[in-house]
ROSE-4610 file (N, C-alpha, C; in Angstrom, 1 decimal, always signed):
// ROSE-4610
residu = [M/M/M/V/V/V/L/L/L/R/R/R/R/R/R/R/R/R/K/K/K/R/R/R/R/R/R/T/T/T/L/L/L/A/A/A/R/R/R/F/F/F/I/I/I/A/A/A/P/P/P/L/L/L/A/A/A/T/T/T/L/L/L/V/V/V/I/I/I/V/V/V/G/G/G/Y/Y/Y/F/F/F/G/G/G/F/F/F/H/H/H/A/A/A/F/F/F/N/N/N/G/G/G/Q/Q/Q/Y/Y/Y/G/G/G/I/I/I/R/R/R/A/A/A/N/N/N/L/L/L/A/A/A/M/M/M/Q/Q/Q/T/T/T/R/R/R/M/M/M/A/A/A/E/E/E/L/L/L/K/K/K/I/I/I/E/E/E/L/L/L/A/A/A/E/E/E/L/L/L/T/T/T/R/R/R/R/R/R/R/R/R/D/D/D/K/K/K/F/F/F/E/E/E/E/E/E/R/R/R/V/V/V/K/K/K/L/L/L/L/L/L/R/R/R/A/A/A/G/G/G/T/T/T/L/L/L/E/E/E/K/K/K/D/D/D/M/M/M/V/V/V/D/D/D/Q/Q/Q/H/H/H/V/V/V/R/R/R/A/A/A/Q/Q/Q/L/L/L/N/N/N/M/M/M/V/V/V/R/R/R/E/E/E/D/D/D/E/E/E/I/I/I/V/V/V/L/L/L/F/F/F/I/I/I/H/H/H/N/N/N]
num = [1/1/1/2/2/2/3/3/3/4/4/4/5/5/5/6/6/6/7/7/7/8/8/8/9/9/9/10/10/10/11/11/11/12/12/12/13/13/13/14/14/14/15/15/15/16/16/16/17/17/17/18/18/18/19/19/19/20/20/20/21/21/21/22/22/22/23/23/23/24/24/24/25/25/25/26/26/26/27/27/27/28/28/28/29/29/29/30/30/30/31/31/31/32/32/32/33/33/33/34/34/34/35/35/35/36/36/36/37/37/37/38/38/38/39/39/39/40/40/40/41/41/41/42/42/42/43/43/43/44/44/44/45/45/45/46/46/46/47/47/47/48/48/48/49/49/49/50/50/50/51/51/51/52/52/52/53/53/53/54/54/54/55/55/55/56/56/56/57/57/57/58/58/58/59/59/59/60/60/60/61/61/61/62/62/62/63/63/63/64/64/64/65/65/65/66/66/66/67/67/67/68/68/68/69/69/69/70/70/70/71/71/71/72/72/72/73/73/73/74/74/74/75/75/75/76/76/76/77/77/77/78/78/78/79/79/79/80/80/80/81/81/81/82/82/82/83/83/83/84/84/84/85/85/85/86/86/86/87/87/87/88/88/88/89/89/89/90/90/90/91/91/91/92/92/92/93/93/93/94/94/94/95/95/95/96/96/96/97/97/97/98/98/98/99/99/99/100/100/100/101/101/101/102/102/102/103/103/103/104/104/104]
x = [+0.8/+0.0/+0.9/+0.6/+1.4/+0.5/+1.1/+0.5/+1.1/+0.2/+0.7/+0.3/+1.2/+0.9/+1.0/-0.1/-0.1/+0.7/+1.5/+2.4/+1.5/+1.4/+0.6/+1.3/+0.6/+1.1/+1.5/+2.5/+2.9/+1.8/+1.3/+0.3/-1.0/-1.4/-2.6/-2.5/-1.3/-1.1/-1.4/-1.3/-1.5/-2.8/-3.7/-5.0/-5.8/-6.0/-6.9/-6.3/-5.1/-4.6/-4.6/-4.4/-4.5/-5.9/-6.9/-8.3/-8.7/-8.3/-8.6/-8.0/-6.7/-6.1/-6.8/-7.3/-8.0/-9.3/-10.0/-11.3/-11.1/-10.2/-9.9/-9.5/-8.6/-8.2/-9.3/-10.3/-11.4/-12.3/-12.6/-13.5/-12.7/-11.4/-10.6/-10.6/-10.4/-10.4/-11.7/-12.8/-14.1/-14.5/-13.9/-14.2/-13.5/-12.5/-11.8/-12.3/-12.5/-12.8/-14.2/-15.0/-16.4/-17.3/-18.5/-19.6/-19.8/-19.7/-19.9/-18.7/-17.5/-16.2/-15.7/-14.5/-13.9/-13.7/-13.2/-13.0/-14.3/-15.4/-16.7/-17.2/-17.0/-17.5/-16.8/-15.5/-14.8/-15.4/-15.7/-16.3/-17.7/-18.4/-19.8/-19.7/-18.7/-18.6/-18.2/-17.4/-17.0/-18.2/-18.9/-20.1/-21.2/-21.3/-22.3/-21.9/-20.6/-20.2/-20.5/-20.3/-20.6/-22.1/-22.9/-24.3/-24.8/-24.2/-24.6/-24.4/-23.3/-22.9/-24.0/-24.3/-25.3/-26.6/-27.0/-28.3/-28.4/-27.3/-27.3/-27.5/-26.8/-27.0/-28.4/-29.0/-30.3/-31.4/-31.1/-32.0/-32.0/-30.8/-30.6/-31.4/-31.3/-32.0/-33.5/-33.9/-35.4/-35.9/-35.2/-35.6/-35.7/-34.8/-34.8/-36.0/-36.3/-37.5/-38.8/-38.8/-40.0/-40.3/-39.2/-39.4/-39.9/-39.5/-40.0/-41.5/-41.8/-43.2/-44.1/-43.6/-44.4/-44.8/-43.9/-44.2/-45.3/-45.5/-46.5/-47.9/-48.0/-49.3/-50.3/-51.6/-52.7/-52.7/-52.9/-52.9/-51.6/-50.5/-49.2/-48.5/-49.2/-48.6/-47.8/-46.6/-45.9/-45.8/-46.0/-46.1/-44.8/-43.6/-42.4/-42.2/-42.6/-42.5/-43.5/-44.7/-45.6/-45.1/-44.6/-44.1/-42.9/-42.0/-40.9/-41.3/-42.3/-42.7/-43.5/-44.3/-45.0/-44.1/-43.1/-42.1/-41.3/-41.0/-40.2/-41.1/-42.3/-43.2/-43.6/-43.8/-44.2/-43.1/-41.9/-40.7/-40.8/-41.3/-41.5/-40.8/-40.4/-39.7/-40.3/-40.1/-40.4/-39.3/-39.6/-38.6/-37.4/-37.6/-36.5/-35.7/-35.9/-35.3/-34.1/-33.2/-32.0/-32.2/-32.0/-32.2/-30.8/-30.6/-29.4/-29.8/-29.3/-29.6/-28.6/-29.0/-28.1/-28.5/-27.7/-28.0/-27.5/-28.5/-28.1/-27.7]
y = [-1.2/+0.0/+1.2/+2.1/+3.3/+4.5/+5.2/+6.4/+7.6/+8.4/+9.7/+10.8/+11.6/+12.8/+13.9/+14.7/+15.9/+17.0/+17.5/+18.6/+19.9/+20.6/+21.8/+22.9/+23.6/+24.6/+25.8/+26.5/+27.6/+28.8/+28.9/+30.0/+29.7/+28.5/+28.1/+28.5/+28.6/+28.9/+30.4/+31.2/+32.7/+33.2/+32.3/+32.8/+33.3/+32.5/+32.9/+34.2/+34.2/+35.4/+36.7/+36.5/+37.6/+38.1/+37.2/+37.5/+38.3/+37.8/+38.5/+39.9/+40.0/+41.3/+42.3/+41.8/+42.6/+43.1/+42.2/+42.5/+43.5/+43.3/+44.2/+45.6/+45.6/+46.8/+47.6/+46.9/+47.5/+48.2/+47.5/+48.1/+49.1/+48.9/+50.0/+51.3/+51.2/+52.4/+53.1/+52.4/+53.0/+53.5/+52.9/+53.4/+54.8/+55.0/+56.3/+57.3/+56.9/+57.8/+57.8/+56.9/+56.7/+57.9/+57.7/+58.8/+59.0/+58.0/+58.2/+57.9/+58.0/+57.6/+58.7/+58.5/+59.4/+60.8/+60.9/+62.2/+62.9/+62.2/+62.8/+63.3/+62.5/+62.9/+64.2/+64.3/+65.6/+66.8/+66.6/+67.6/+68.0/+67.0/+67.3/+68.0/+67.7/+68.4/+69.8/+70.1/+71.5/+72.3/+71.6/+72.3/+72.5/+71.6/+71.7/+72.9/+73.1/+74.3/+75.6/+75.6/+76.8/+77.1/+76.1/+76.3/+76.7/+76.2/+76.7/+78.2/+78.6/+80.1/+80.9/+80.4/+81.0/+81.0/+79.9/+79.8/+80.8/+81.0/+81.9/+83.3/+83.7/+85.0/+85.2/+84.2/+84.4/+84.4/+83.7/+83.7/+85.1/+85.7/+87.0/+88.0/+87.9/+88.8/+88.7/+87.4/+87.1/+87.7/+87.6/+88.1/+89.7/+90.3/+91.7/+92.1/+91.4/+91.7/+91.5/+90.4/+90.2/+91.3/+91.8/+93.0/+94.2/+94.4/+95.5/+95.3/+94.1/+93.7/+93.9/+93.5/+93.7/+95.1/+96.1/+97.5/+97.9/+97.2/+97.6/+96.9/+96.0/+95.3/+96.2/+95.9/+96.7/+96.8/+98.0/+98.2/+98.6/+98.3/+98.7/+99.6/+100.2/+101.1/+102.2/+102.4/+103.6/+104.5/+105.8/+106.8/+106.9/+106.8/+106.8/+105.7/+104.5/+103.3/+103.4/+103.9/+104.1/+105.1/+106.2/+107.3/+106.8/+106.1/+105.5/+104.6/+103.7/+102.7/+103.4/+104.3/+105.0/+105.8/+106.5/+107.2/+106.3/+105.1/+104.2/+103.7/+103.4/+102.8/+103.9/+105.1/+106.1/+106.9/+106.7/+107.3/+108.9/+109.4/+110.8/+111.3/+112.6/+113.3/+114.7/+115.4/+116.8/+117.6/+118.9/+119.7/+120.0/+120.0/+120.4/+119.2/+118.0/+116.8/+116.4/+115.7/+115.2/+113.7/+113.0/+111.6/+110.9/+109.9/+109.1/+107.7/+107.1/+105.7/+104.8/+103.9/+102.9/+101.5/+100.8/+99.5/+98.5/+97.6/+96.6/+95.4]
z = [+0.0/+0.0/+0.0/-0.9/-1.1/-0.6/+0.3/+0.8/+0.1/-0.4/-1.0/-0.2/+0.1/+0.9/-0.1/+0.0/-0.8/-0.2/-1.0/-0.5/-0.6/+0.5/+0.6/-0.2/-0.9/-1.7/-0.8/-1.1/-0.3/-0.4/-1.6/-1.8/-0.9/-0.8/+0.0/+1.4/+2.0/+3.4/+3.6/+2.6/+2.8/+2.3/+1.8/+1.3/+2.5/+3.5/+4.7/+5.4/+5.7/+6.4/+5.5/+4.2/+3.2/+3.1/+3.0/+3.0/+4.2/+5.4/+6.6/+6.7/+6.2/+6.2/+5.2/+4.1/+3.2/+3.8/+4.4/+5.1/+6.2/+7.0/+8.2/+7.6/+6.6/+6.0/+5.4/+4.7/+4.1/+5.2/+6.2/+7.3/+8.1/+8.3/+8.9/+8.2/+6.8/+6.0/+6.1/+6.0/+6.0/+7.4/+8.4/+9.8/+10.0/+9.3/+9.4/+8.4/+7.1/+6.1/+5.6/+6.1/+5.6/+5.9/+5.5/+5.7/+7.2/+8.0/+9.4/+10.2/+9.5/+10.1/+11.1/+11.5/+12.5/+11.9/+10.7/+10.0/+9.8/+9.4/+9.2/+10.5/+11.6/+12.9/+13.4/+13.1/+13.5/+12.7/+11.4/+10.6/+11.1/+11.5/+12.0/+13.4/+14.2/+15.5/+15.3/+14.3/+14.0/+13.4/+12.5/+12.0/+13.0/+14.0/+15.0/+15.9/+16.2/+17.0/+16.3/+15.0/+14.2/+14.2/+14.1/+14.1/+15.4/+16.5/+17.8/+18.0/+17.5/+17.6/+16.8/+15.6/+14.7/+15.4/+16.0/+16.7/+17.9/+18.6/+19.7/+19.2/+18.1/+17.5/+17.0/+16.3/+15.8/+17.0/+18.0/+19.2/+19.8/+19.9/+20.5/+19.6/+18.3/+17.4/+17.5/+17.6/+17.7/+19.0/+20.1/+21.4/+21.3/+20.6/+20.4/+19.6/+18.6/+17.8/+18.6/+19.4/+20.2/+21.2/+21.8/+22.7/+21.9/+20.7/+19.9/+19.6/+19.2/+18.9/+20.1/+21.3/+22.5/+22.7/+22.3/+22.5/+21.5/+20.4/+19.4/+19.6/+20.6/+20.8/+21.4/+21.1/+21.6/+23.1/+23.6/+25.1/+25.6/+24.9/+25.4/+24.4/+23.5/+22.5/+23.1/+22.7/+23.1/+22.0/+22.3/+21.3/+20.4/+21.0/+20.3/+19.3/+19.7/+18.9/+17.7/+17.9/+16.8/+15.9/+16.4/+15.6/+14.7/+15.3/+14.6/+13.5/+13.8/+12.8/+11.7/+12.0/+10.9/+10.0/+10.6/+9.8/+8.9/+9.4/+8.6/+7.4/+7.7/+6.7/+5.6/+6.0/+5.1/+4.5/+5.1/+4.6/+4.6/+5.8/+5.9/+7.2/+7.1/+8.3/+8.3/+9.4/+9.5/+8.9/+8.7/+8.0/+8.9/+10.2/+11.1/+11.6/+11.0/+11.5/+10.6/+11.2/+10.4/+10.5/+9.3/+9.3/+9.1/+10.0/+9.9/+9.6/+8.5/+8.2/+8.8/+9.6/+10.2/+9.8/+9.2/+8.7/+9.8/+10.2/+11.2/+10.6]
């Protein structure tokens, strides 16, 4: 009885580790550079900080406008606010007044 032993090919030894390395490399690359990866997370954190600053500014402006609107509501009308609003809408001034345009 003759026993033949198959000689294992050298290349066959490296197939499984090479496949594992490719798979780990693929997922590692996308974990860092993917749409929800580390780099994208840092960019989102930066954008979120910028938007928080913008939100604070817009909230401050809205509060300022709400205070001005409160002064124009019925029952709480102030003569100066009504006068200022009417003059701005009608674009009229008295002869003895000086107009300064200030852009906000």
